[in-house]
Each structure stands twice: as structure tokens, then as C-alpha cells.
C-alpha positions as CSV (number, residue, x, y, z in Angstrom):
1,M,0.0,0.0,0.0
2,S,1.3,3.4,-0.9
3,M,1.4,6.3,1.6
4,Q,-1.2,8.2,-0.4
5,S,-3.8,5.6,-1.2
6,T,-5.4,2.7,0.5
7,T,-7.3,-0.6,-0.3
8,H,-10.0,0.0,2.4
9,V,-12.8,2.5,2.3
10,L,-15.9,3.2,4.5
11,M,-19.2,4.0,2.8
12,I,-22.5,4.7,4.4
13,R,-25.6,3.3,2.6
14,P,-28.3,5.8,2.7
15,V,-31.8,5.2,4.1
16,R,-33.3,8.8,3.9
17,F,-31.0,10.6,1.4
18,G,-32.2,13.9,0.2
19,Y,-31.7,17.6,-0.4
20,N,-30.4,19.3,2.8
21,A,-31.5,22.9,3.1
22,E,-29.0,23.5,6.0
23,T,-26.0,22.7,3.7
24,A,-27.4,24.4,0.6
25,I,-26.7,27.8,2.2
26,N,-23.1,27.6,1.1
27,N,-23.0,24.5,-1.2
28,H,-24.0,26.0,-4.5
29,F,-23.8,22.6,-6.3
30,Q,-27.0,21.4,-4.7
31,Q,-30.4,21.5,-6.3
32,N,-33.8,20.7,-4.7
33,I,-35.1,17.8,-6.7
34,D,-37.6,15.7,-4.9
35,H,-38.6,12.8,-7.2
36,S,-37.6,9.3,-5.9
37,V,-34.4,10.8,-4.6
38,Q,-33.7,8.1,-2.0
39,E,-34.5,5.2,-4.4
40,K,-32.3,6.6,-7.2
41,A,-29.5,7.5,-4.8
42,L,-29.5,3.9,-3.4
43,Q,-29.2,2.5,-6.9
44,E,-26.3,4.7,-7.6
45,F,-24.7,3.9,-4.3
46,D,-25.0,0.1,-4.8
47,A,-23.7,0.3,-8.3
48,L,-20.6,2.2,-7.2
49,V,-20.0,-0.3,-4.3
50,S,-20.3,-3.2,-6.8
51,K,-17.8,-1.6,-9.2
52,L,-15.3,-0.9,-6.5
53,R,-15.5,-4.5,-5.2
54,S,-15.1,-5.9,-8.7
55,N,-11.9,-3.9,-8.9
56,N,-10.6,-5.5,-5.7
57,I,-11.2,-2.5,-3.4
58,I,-12.3,-3.5,0.1
59,V,-15.5,-1.6,0.8
60,N,-16.9,-1.5,4.4
61,V,-20.6,-0.6,4.0
62,I,-22.6,0.5,7.0
63,E,-26.4,0.9,6.6
64,D,-27.5,4.3,7.9
65,T,-30.3,4.5,10.5
66,I,-33.7,6.0,9.9
67,E,-33.3,8.1,13.1
68,P,-31.8,10.6,13.6
69,H,-32.5,11.8,10.1
70,T,-29.1,12.5,8.4
71,P,-29.8,13.3,4.7
72,D,-26.1,13.7,4.0
73,S,-24.8,10.6,5.7
74,I,-23.7,9.3,2.3
75,F,-20.7,11.6,2.6
76,P,-18.8,10.3,5.6
77,N,-15.4,11.7,4.7
78,N,-16.5,15.1,6.1
79,W,-16.8,14.0,9.7
80,I,-14.2,11.3,10.1
81,S,-10.6,10.6,8.8
82,F,-8.3,7.7,9.3
83,H,-4.6,7.8,9.6
84,E,-1.5,5.6,9.2
85,D,-0.7,5.7,13.0
86,N,-4.1,4.0,13.6
87,S,-5.7,7.2,15.0
88,I,-9.0,8.6,13.8
89,T,-10.1,12.3,13.8
90,L,-13.7,13.6,14.2
91,Y,-14.5,17.0,12.8
92,P,-16.7,20.0,13.6
93,M,-19.5,20.3,11.0
94,F,-21.2,23.4,9.8
95,A,-24.8,22.1,9.5
96,V,-26.4,21.1,12.8
97,N,-28.1,18.1,11.2
98,R,-24.8,16.8,9.8
99,R,-23.4,16.6,13.4
100,K,-25.7,13.7,14.0
101,E,-23.8,11.7,11.4
102,R,-21.2,10.9,14.1
103,K,-23.3,7.9,15.1
104,E,-22.3,5.3,17.7
105,T,-23.3,2.5,15.3
106,V,-20.6,3.7,12.8
107,L,-18.0,4.2,15.4
108,Q,-18.6,0.8,17.0
109,F,-18.3,-0.9,13.6
110,I,-14.9,0.8,13.1
111,R,-13.7,-0.2,16.6
112,D,-14.8,-3.8,15.9
113,H,-13.0,-4.1,12.6
114,F,-9.9,-1.8,12.8
115,N,-7.2,-0.9,15.3
116,I,-7.6,2.5,16.8
117,T,-4.9,3.9,19.0
118,E,-6.4,7.4,19.5
119,V,-9.5,9.4,18.8
120,N,-8.8,13.1,18.1
121,D,-12.2,14.7,18.6
122,L,-12.2,18.3,17.2
123,S,-16.0,18.5,17.2
124,F,-15.9,20.9,20.3
125,Y,-15.0,23.7,17.8
126,E,-18.7,23.6,16.9
127,Q,-19.4,25.5,20.1
128,S,-17.5,28.5,18.8
129,N,-18.8,28.2,15.2
130,E,-15.5,27.1,13.8
131,F,-15.6,24.2,11.3
132,L,-13.3,21.9,9.4
133,E,-15.1,19.2,7.4
134,G,-12.5,16.5,7.2
135,T,-11.1,15.5,3.9
136,G,-13.7,17.7,2.2
137,S,-12.2,20.8,3.7
138,M,-8.7,19.4,3.4
139,V,-6.9,17.6,0.6
140,L,-4.1,15.6,2.1
141,D,-0.7,14.8,0.5
142,R,-0.1,12.1,3.1
143,E,3.4,11.2,1.8
144,N,4.8,14.7,1.9
145,K,2.7,15.7,5.0
146,I,1.1,18.7,3.3
147,V,-2.5,19.7,3.7
148,Y,-4.2,21.9,1.0
149,A,-7.3,23.9,2.0
150,C,-9.4,26.6,0.5
151,L,-10.9,28.7,3.2
152,S,-14.7,28.9,3.4
153,P,-17.4,29.0,6.1
154,R,-16.8,25.3,6.5
155,T,-13.0,25.5,6.6
156,N,-11.5,27.5,9.5
157,E,-7.8,28.1,9.6
158,D,-7.5,27.8,13.4
159,V,-9.0,24.3,13.3
160,L,-6.8,23.5,10.4
161,D,-3.8,24.6,12.4
162,H,-5.0,22.2,15.2
163,F,-5.0,19.3,12.7
164,C,-1.6,20.3,11.4
165,R,-0.2,20.2,15.0
166,L,-1.8,16.7,15.6
167,Y,-0.2,15.2,12.5
168,Q,2.8,17.4,11.8
169,Y,1.5,18.6,8.5
170,S,2.4,21.8,6.8
171,K,-0.4,23.8,5.2
172,V,-1.1,25.5,1.8
173,V,-4.0,27.8,2.3
174,F,-5.9,29.7,-0.4
175,T,-9.2,31.1,-1.5
176,A,-11.2,29.5,-4.3
177,A,-14.3,30.6,-6.1
178,D,-16.7,29.0,-8.6
179,N,-17.7,30.5,-12.0
180,N,-20.3,32.7,-10.2
181,G,-17.6,34.1,-7.9
182,Q,-19.0,32.3,-4.9
183,L,-16.6,30.6,-2.4
184,I,-16.0,26.9,-3.1
185,Y,-17.3,25.2,0.0
186,H,-14.9,22.2,0.0
187,S,-11.3,21.9,-1.2
188,N,-11.9,18.4,-2.6
189,V,-14.3,19.9,-5.2
190,M,-11.4,21.5,-7.0
191,L,-8.4,19.4,-6.0
192,C,-7.4,15.8,-6.0
193,I,-3.9,14.5,-5.1
194,G,-2.8,11.1,-6.2
195,S,0.5,9.4,-5.6
196,R,2.2,11.0,-8.6
197,F,-0.3,13.5,-10.0
198,A,-2.6,16.3,-8.9
199,V,-5.9,17.3,-10.6
200,V,-6.5,21.0,-9.8
201,C,-8.8,23.8,-11.1
202,L,-6.2,26.7,-11.1
203,E,-8.9,29.0,-12.6
204,A,-10.8,28.8,-9.3
205,I,-7.9,30.5,-7.4
206,P,-8.3,34.2,-8.3
207,E,-5.3,35.5,-6.3
208,E,-2.1,35.0,-8.4
209,K,0.2,34.7,-5.4
210,E,-1.9,31.9,-4.0
211,R,-2.2,30.1,-7.3
212,K,1.6,30.2,-7.7
213,L,2.0,28.9,-4.1
214,V,-0.2,25.9,-4.9
215,I,1.6,25.2,-8.2
216,E,5.0,25.4,-6.6
217,S,4.1,23.1,-3.7
218,L,2.6,20.5,-6.0
219,V,5.6,20.6,-8.4
220,A,8.1,20.5,-5.5
221,S,6.4,17.4,-4.1
222,G,6.8,15.6,-7.5
223,K,3.2,15.7,-8.7
224,E,2.3,16.1,-12.4
225,I,-0.3,18.9,-12.5
226,I,-3.4,18.0,-14.6
227,S,-5.4,21.2,-14.8
228,I,-9.2,21.3,-15.2
229,S,-11.5,24.2,-16.1
230,L,-14.2,25.9,-14.0
231,Q,-16.7,24.3,-16.3
232,Q,-15.3,20.8,-15.5
233,L,-15.2,21.6,-11.8
234,H,-19.0,22.2,-12.0
235,H,-19.3,18.6,-13.4
236,F,-17.3,17.4,-10.3
237,A,-14.2,16.6,-12.3
238,G,-12.1,17.7,-9.3
239,N,-13.9,15.3,-7.0
240,M,-11.8,12.2,-7.6
241,L,-10.0,9.8,-5.3
242,E,-7.1,7.5,-5.9
243,L,-7.3,4.1,-4.3
244,E,-5.1,1.0,-4.4
245,N,-6.6,-2.4,-4.9
246,A,-5.6,-5.7,-3.4
247,D,-3.3,-6.4,-6.3
248,G,-1.4,-3.1,-5.8
249,E,-3.0,-1.4,-8.8
250,R,-4.0,2.2,-8.5
251,I,-7.7,3.0,-9.2
252,L,-8.9,6.5,-9.8
253,V,-12.6,6.8,-8.8
254,L,-14.9,9.5,-10.2
255,S,-18.4,10.0,-11.4
256,T,-19.5,9.3,-15.0
257,Q,-20.5,13.0,-15.3
258,A,-17.0,14.0,-14.2
259,Y,-15.4,11.5,-16.6
260,Q,-17.5,12.7,-19.5
261,S,-16.4,16.3,-18.9
262,L,-12.7,15.4,-19.3
263,H,-10.8,16.0,-22.6
264,Q,-9.0,13.0,-24.2
265,Q,-5.6,14.6,-23.3
266,Q,-6.6,14.8,-19.6
267,I,-7.8,11.2,-19.6
268,E,-4.6,10.0,-21.2
269,A,-2.6,11.9,-18.6
270,L,-4.5,10.3,-15.7
271,E,-4.3,6.8,-17.3
272,K,-0.5,7.0,-17.0
273,Y,-1.0,6.8,-13.2
274,A,-4.2,4.8,-12.5
275,T,-7.0,2.8,-14.0
276,I,-10.0,5.0,-14.2
277,L,-13.3,3.8,-12.6
278,H,-16.4,5.9,-13.1
279,S,-20.0,5.3,-12.1
280,A,-23.2,7.4,-12.6
281,L,-24.0,9.5,-9.6
282,N,-26.3,12.1,-11.1
283,T,-29.0,12.0,-8.3
284,I,-26.4,12.1,-5.5
285,E,-24.5,15.0,-7.2
286,T,-27.6,17.0,-7.9
287,A,-29.5,16.7,-4.6
288,G,-26.4,16.3,-2.4
289,G,-23.9,18.6,-4.1
290,G,-21.1,16.0,-3.6
291,S,-19.7,13.3,-5.8
292,A,-17.6,10.1,-5.8
293,R,-14.7,11.3,-3.6
294,C,-17.2,12.6,-0.9
295,M,-18.7,9.2,-0.6
296,L,-15.4,7.5,0.2
297,A,-13.7,7.7,3.6
298,E,-10.3,6.0,3.1
299,I,-9.3,3.8,6.0
300,F,-5.5,3.7,6.7
301,N,-5.9,1.9,10.1
302,T,-4.8,-1.7,10.2
303,P,-7.7,-4.2,10.1
304,K,-8.2,-6.5,13.1
């Protein structure tokens, strides 16, 4: 297993998935569609799980609970992250109803199946309205111990500093905006870091100094930069995740919408480093405002 990617992921199977008005305040990718959303999302979820497993990715699926109602539980990477030292971190969430996703049923499953040496619980920052939504807010270069983060109402620099102290990471912080000039709510919408490449929407970083800082950091850490446009960002082309299967092959996971937005040159650049796996997630993307990467919490803790 490489430092950057893992063979194990956690996924939460939805039972009451739907549009979340609390998160739509600053997630401008969401749309309120109300037609068979749960049923369609479940089909998309199961199809992605099936494709991952057929590519020898070990998928740990936990069925969500009806109560408390957590419409965004399908995106677990925002409230929990897993680390090579067998620790886990829990994060402060912007939306009050998303805080309920930190369910004991999920945590017990993790304790039962993986070694956990320490739980770093940062959720107390919610009391002071400071948030950091896991590997949505942060894109981790685990090998080089660098965290990339675009600041937003969901990504607070003080909490980010706390994470960096816990794991001895350095930070690259910037501001990013979509094609309407609105702040991008999560860094993983516009940036993906693989073992040897980085997919990034440089157009989304308006400040030249910050854009240069991101480029220089990625190049210095040995990543080939594959740039995507703002239009591709809006098709979730930045929301990818590199995994590694049981045979040691790298698999790059993204949605079909994201894949279809890519140009042939970009696809060829990516295929130098990983096998591309895409799955249709249109309902989840439209109602939830998140895509394939958001659905996958990578587990680096050793299995029991």
C-alpha cells in the first residue's frame, strides 16, 4: 500500500437521502429535486460499491439508521478521517443536522474491525462556530505531509492549524471561487492529489500569489499537474479519489458526469498513473452537491 492511497474504504448506505437545506446555504452545487431521490441514490450507491469491489477495493458498507435523520450521511469523509498511525479524527460540522452523522453505530463498527490507538475529537469547535469538514475541507498529501485547503465558512484556519499540529503537516491555504464568484465550500471539489499527480482547477484560485503557491508546492512534491477548467469543476471533475486495490494497482474513482467532462488529453494523462473507474451518480450529485470522492472515507488503520 502506498502512503497516499489505501485498499480499504468506508461507505454509508443511505436510508433517507435527500436535499439538505442546511448545507445548501453555502453548497451551491445542490439543487432541490424531490422525485424518488432516496430510491435513485440507493441504486447509484450500490452500483458504485459493486464496481469498487469488482476492482478488488475492500468496501466496508454500513447501513445508515432512519433516526436521527441524516440526509447527507452518504458523505462520511466530512466527519471522520483515518490515519497511518491507527488514529482517527472527528470533525466540527457546519450544518447542525450533519453533526448527527457521528453515530455510535458507525464508530462501533470501526472499533470492531480496525485498530484505533487514539481518537482526536475536534467537534468541540462547533461551540465557537469554527468548522473543518474532514477531507472535504482538506486535501491531504499524506506522503509529503502537506494539507491543501481553500478557506470557506466550512474550513476555519484555526481548526486547520490544530489538525496540522496533531499530524505534523504543513499547510497550503488559499481562497477559491466558482464561476459565479462564490466561495467553493470544500477543497476536494477543485483538487485531487494522487501518488504522482494532482488534478486541480487553477482557474478557481483568483489570487495570483496563492495560485503560484499551490503550483510550486505540487511541483516540488513531485506531482504532475493536470489542470481542469471551472466548467469541468462544475461537473465534479475535481472530486476524484485515488485508491489502491488488493493487487497493488491504482484505481482512480470519479463519477460518470466528471469522466465525460474530461478531454482526451486529460484522460490519457490520468491513465499513466491509474486505472479510471467511473460510475453514474447524477442524483447524488444534484441533490447532495457532492460526488464520488465525498462518498469514500479512506481507511488507513490496520484491520483487526
